[in-house]
C-alpha positions in Angstrom: 0.0 0.0 0.0 2.8 2.4 0.8 4.4 1.8 -2.6 1.1 2.3 -4.4 0.5 5.6 -2.6 4.1 6.7 -3.4 3.8 5.8 -7.0 0.4 7.6 -7.4 1.9 10.7 -5.8 4.9 10.7 -8.2 2.6 10.2 -11.2 0.3 13.0 -10.1 3.3 15.4 -9.5 4.9 14.5 -12.8 1.6 15.1 -14.7 1.1 18.4 -12.9 4.7 19.6 -13.8 4.3 18.5 -17.4 1.0 20.3 -17.8 2.5 23.5 -16.3 5.6 23.3 -18.4 3.7 22.8 -21.6 1.2 25.6 -20.9 4.0 28.0 -20.0 6.3 27.2 -23.0 3.5 27.5 -25.5 2.8 31.1 -24.4 6.5 32.2 -24.1 7.6 34.5 -27.0 10.5 33.3 -29.2 13.4 35.7 -29.9 14.5 34.8 -33.4 17.4 37.3 -33.5 19.4 36.0 -30.5 21.3 32.8 -30.7 22.2 30.8 -27.6 23.7 27.3 -27.7 23.9 26.6 -23.9 21.0 26.2 -21.6 21.5 25.8 -17.8 18.7 25.1 -15.4 18.7 24.3 -11.7 15.7 22.1 -12.3 15.4 20.5 -15.7 11.7 19.5 -15.1 10.5 23.1 -14.5 10.6 26.0 -17.0 13.1 28.8 -16.4 11.5 32.1 -17.3 14.9 33.8 -17.9 15.7 31.5 -20.8 15.4 32.4 -24.5 14.1 29.5 -26.5 14.7 28.9 -30.3 12.7 26.5 -32.4 15.2 26.2 -35.2 18.7 26.7 -33.8 20.7 23.5 -33.0 22.5 22.0 -31.2 20.9 23.0 -27.8 22.9 22.1 -24.7 21.4 21.6 -21.3 22.5 20.5 -17.9 20.7 20.5 -14.6 18.9 18.8 -11.7 15.9 16.7 -12.6 13.4 14.2 -11.3 12.5 12.0 -14.3 12.3 8.5 -15.7 10.8 7.1 -12.5 10.7 3.3 -13.0 8.5 0.9 -11.2 8.5 -2.7 -12.4 9.4 -6.3 -11.9 12.9 -7.7 -11.5 13.6 -11.2 -12.8 16.7 -13.4 -12.3 18.1 -15.2 -15.4 20.3 -18.2 -14.6 22.6 -19.0 -17.5 19.9 -18.1 -20.0 17.0 -19.7 -18.1 14.3 -18.3 -16.0 14.5 -21.4 -13.8 17.1 -21.2 -11.1 19.8 -23.9 -11.1 20.2 -26.2 -8.1 23.0 -24.2 -6.5 20.8 -21.0 -6.7 17.6 -22.5 -5.4 18.1 -20.6 -2.1 17.4 -17.5 -4.1 13.9 -18.6 -5.1 11.7 -15.5 -5.0 8.1 -14.3 -5.2 7.9 -12.7 -8.7 4.9 -10.5 -7.8 6.9 -8.9 -5.0 10.3 -8.8 -6.6 10.7 -5.2 -7.9 12.9 -2.7 -9.6 12.6 1.0 -8.6 14.7 3.9 -9.9 14.8 7.5 -11.1 17.2 10.0 -12.5 18.4 13.1 -10.5 20.8 14.9 -12.8 21.1 15.2 -16.5 23.3 16.7 -19.2 22.6 16.5 -22.9 22.4 18.0 -26.3 19.4 18.3 -28.6 20.5 17.9 -32.2 17.1 18.4 -33.8 13.5 18.7 -32.9 13.2 14.9 -33.0 16.6 13.7 -31.6 18.4 14.2 -28.3 21.4 12.6 -26.6 21.8 12.9 -22.8 23.8 11.4 -20.0 22.0 11.1 -16.6 22.6 9.9 -13.1 20.2 8.5 -10.5 19.4 5.7 -8.0 18.2 2.2 -8.8 17.0 -0.4 -6.4 16.3 -4.1 -6.9 14.3 -5.9 -4.2 14.2 -9.7 -4.3 11.5 -11.1 -2.1 12.9 -14.5 -1.0 10.5 -17.5 -0.6 12.8 -19.5 1.7 13.2 -19.0 5.4 16.9 -18.2 5.2 19.3 -15.5 6.1 21.9 -14.3 3.6 25.1 -13.9 5.6 27.2 -10.7 5.5 31.0 -10.6 5.5 31.5 -14.0 3.8 34.2 -15.1 1.3 31.4 -16.1 -1.1 27.6 -15.7 -1.1 26.4 -17.9 1.8 23.1 -18.4 3.6 21.8 -19.9 6.8 18.6 -21.9 7.0 16.3 -20.6 9.7 13.4 -22.2 11.7 11.7 -18.8 11.7 8.7 -18.2 9.4 9.5 -14.7 7.9 6.5 -12.6 6.8 9.1 -10.6 4.8 12.5 -11.7 3.7 13.9 -9.2 1.2 17.4 -9.2 -0.4 18.1 -5.9 -2.0 20.8 -3.9 -3.9 21.2 -0.2 -4.4 23.1 1.2 -7.4 24.1 4.6 -8.7 22.8 4.3 -12.3 24.4 6.2 -15.2 22.5 5.7 -18.5 23.4 7.2 -21.8 20.2 7.8 -23.7 19.4 8.2 -27.4 16.0 9.8 -27.5 13.9 9.8 -30.7 10.6 11.5 -30.6 7.8 12.0 -33.2 6.3 15.3 -34.2 4.1 16.8 -31.5 0.4 16.3 -31.7 -2.0 19.3 -31.2 -1.8 18.7 -27.5 2.0 19.1 -27.5 2.8 15.5 -26.7 5.2 13.1 -28.5 5.8 9.4 -28.8 9.3 8.6 -27.4 11.6 5.8 -28.4 14.7 5.8 -26.1 17.6 3.3 -25.8 21.2 3.1 -24.8 23.8 1.6 -22.5 23.7 1.9 -18.7 26.5 1.5 -16.1 26.0 1.3 -12.4 28.1 1.5 -9.2 27.1 -0.5 -6.1 26.1 1.7 -3.2 24.9 -1.0 -0.8 23.3 -4.3 -0.3 20.7 -5.1 2.4 18.8 -8.0 4.0 15.5 -6.9 5.5 13.5 -9.5 7.5 10.3 -9.3 9.5 9.2 -12.1 11.8 7.0 -12.5 14.8 10.0 -13.8 16.8 12.5 -11.0 16.0 10.4 -8.1 14.7 12.0 -6.0 11.9 15.7 -6.6 11.2 18.0 -4.9 8.7 21.7 -5.8 7.9 23.7 -3.9 5.3 26.6 -5.4 3.4 27.8 -5.7 -0.2 26.7 -9.4 -0.2 29.0 -9.9 -3.2 26.8 -7.8 -5.5 28.8 -6.7 -8.6 30.7 -3.6 -7.7 30.1 -2.3 -11.3 27.4 -3.5 -13.5 26.7 -2.7 -17.2 23.9 -3.4 -19.6 21.4 -1.9 -21.9 17.9 -0.4 -21.6 14.9 0.6 -23.8 12.0 2.9 -23.2 8.9 3.6 -25.3 6.0 5.8 -24.4 3.6 8.7 -25.1 3.6 12.0 -23.2 5.2 11.4 -19.8 4.2 7.8 -19.5 5.8 4.7 -20.9 7.3 1.2 -20.6 10.9 0.3 -19.8 13.1 -2.8 -20.0 16.7 -3.2 -18.6 19.1 -6.1 -18.9 22.6 -6.3 -17.4 25.3 -8.2 -19.2 27.6 -9.0 -16.3 26.8 -11.3 -13.4 24.8 -10.0 -10.4 27.4 -11.4 -8.0 31.2 -11.3 -8.1 33.8 -13.5 -6.4 31.1 -16.1 -5.8 31.7 -19.0 -8.3 28.4 -20.8 -7.6 26.4 -17.8 -8.8 28.3 -17.4 -12.1 25.9 -16.7 -15.0 23.2 -15.3 -12.8 21.9 -12.0 -14.4 19.3 -9.4 -13.8 16.4 -8.4 -16.1 13.8 -5.7 -15.2 10.7 -4.3 -16.9 7.7 -2.3 -16.0 6.1 1.2 -16.1 7.8 4.6 -16.1 6.8 8.2 -15.6 8.7 11.2 -17.0 10.7 11.3 -20.2 
């Protein structure tokens, strides 16, 4: 319920900002005599009334703080090309309906080369939450990824990772309709640096417990993503080419694939 309320709040806020931005920019006069090829804003999502906008002068550079590309979807483990976990990874069996990927971008720099094409590099935070089915505890500070079977029935047993994500986006958009909205087709590579790993457990016996550790999650991950949508809403998919875990031979070939809904191009 908390996640649903948070998601609806983000969607409402993004819709409101988009509506205000479009209404304001359609009324702003265009100065066709002054050329400016660099555009800086403290908030990329909000209009800056001191800017001069040009419809026909490219490239247009921009850099600033943003809150965009909010992802909410499912995370899926792929074990050496299979959606079925191998015997040595059965302890990672998970509830697909409660295994999620959440992320958003906070900073962005890019260049618009035409009205229909833009390239930008952004940075943000990305979480993967694996809801484990087994009553186990993933152990911290181990030479390889290890777990301990427990006699406790956990109401929640979540194994998570947090990454700094750095995607490079190639954004193609169609011509705007009369309402000022476009279809977007976005793809590109993405890198990520591990910030932390966490085991969160809730049980009647021990209450709520949280333990932070790297848990052998890959220090750096790299992959590719795709996004498609209309207006501010869309779909996303992300696949990481390297293994989820490092220095843990039993988990070799275990990779991460995520897909779902997004708000804010």
